[in-house]
C-alpha positions, -999 to 999 in steps of 0.1 A, spaced: -303 -243 596 -290 -223 571 -307 -226 534 -282 -255 510 -277 -249 477 -263 -274 457 -238 -264 435 -220 -282 408 -195 -265 386 -160 -271 376 -133 -271 401 -98 -250 394 -71 -252 409 -61 -214 404 -83 -185 394 -114 -178 401 -140 -197 377 -171 -224 390 -176 -241 421 -136 -219 429 -158 -184 425 -196 -194 439 -191 -209 473 -170 -187 492 -194 -160 488 -225 -179 487 -209 -194 525 -199 -152 537 -237 -151 531 -243 -176 562 -259 -208 533 -244 -239 531 -231 -250 497 -225 -290 486 -200 -284 459 -205 -308 432 -172 -305 412 -172 -314 370 -139 -306 361 -108 -310 386 -80 -282 359 -54 -262 363 -72 -230 353 -96 -216 336 -93 -217 293 -86 -186 293 -44 -194 298 -17 -206 276 -23 -242 290 -51 -260 310 -40 -296 329 -65 -314 343 -103 -326 326 -136 -329 323 -145 -357 350 -158 -388 343 -197 -389 343 -199 -414 364 -177 -398 392 -206 -369 386 -234 -396 394 -222 -413 423 -214 -381 444 -247 -369 427 -263 -403 451 -242 -393 481 -251 -356 483 -287 -376 485 -278 -403 506 -270 -371 531 -302 -356 529 -288 -325 508 -317 -325 486 -350 -323 513 -323 -291 529 -320 -276 499 -327 -244 480 -316 -246 451 -296 -266 427 -273 -245 409 -248 -261 373 -228 -243 356 -193 -257 334 -204 -298 333 -179 -302 308 -201 -332 289 -237 -337 274 -234 -370 299 -226 -350 330 -253 -332 317 -279 -358 312 -263 -370 348 -277 -335 361 -308 -341 343 -322 -368 359 -305 -359 394 -327 -322 395 -349 -345 389 -352 -369 408 -347 -342 437 -382 -325 428 -397 -352 438 -384 -352 467 -385 -316 476 -411 -301 451 -402 -264 467 -366 -272 453 -354 -244 427 -328 -254 394 -308 -223 382 -287 -229 347 -258 -213 338 -252 -229 306 -215 -222 301 -208 -229 268 -185 -207 260 -179 -165 255 -170 -135 234 -135 -138 230 -129 -181 231 -162 -188 218 -183 -218 221 -153 -240 238 -180 -275 249 -190 -297 221 -223 -294 201 -234 -323 220 -233 -308 250 -245 -276 237 -278 -292 226 -282 -306 260 -287 -272 275 -310 -265 245 -327 -291 254 -328 -303 287 -321 -288 308 -326 -250 309 -356 -260 298 -354 -280 335 -346 -240 348 
């Protein structure tokens, strides 16, 4: 059975960021990818307009519960998180990683703390920056 990566990131309609960029090359390497979206956006923020939204933390939590119910934690090798969109989602991801490690101690957590870039600066709220710094990066 191929390894499984649980990828918790943004989803865009146009362009290649988040799960829209990460899933394809992993699948080409024979890796199973469970894509958990944190956003549904028209495109990444470098365009003049962006449509869509950050998903509700309760929806992301519900999707993560489904990941658990399908046995993907036991099959998983890695949990990867990227752009989360809100501190509430970050808390749900932290709780999921904690539970996942209890179920599968071999599980590796990779945190890509997407908060901004060099030309746009920070594009996430201060409470999400703090959640990365205080909760998620220490778990990685």
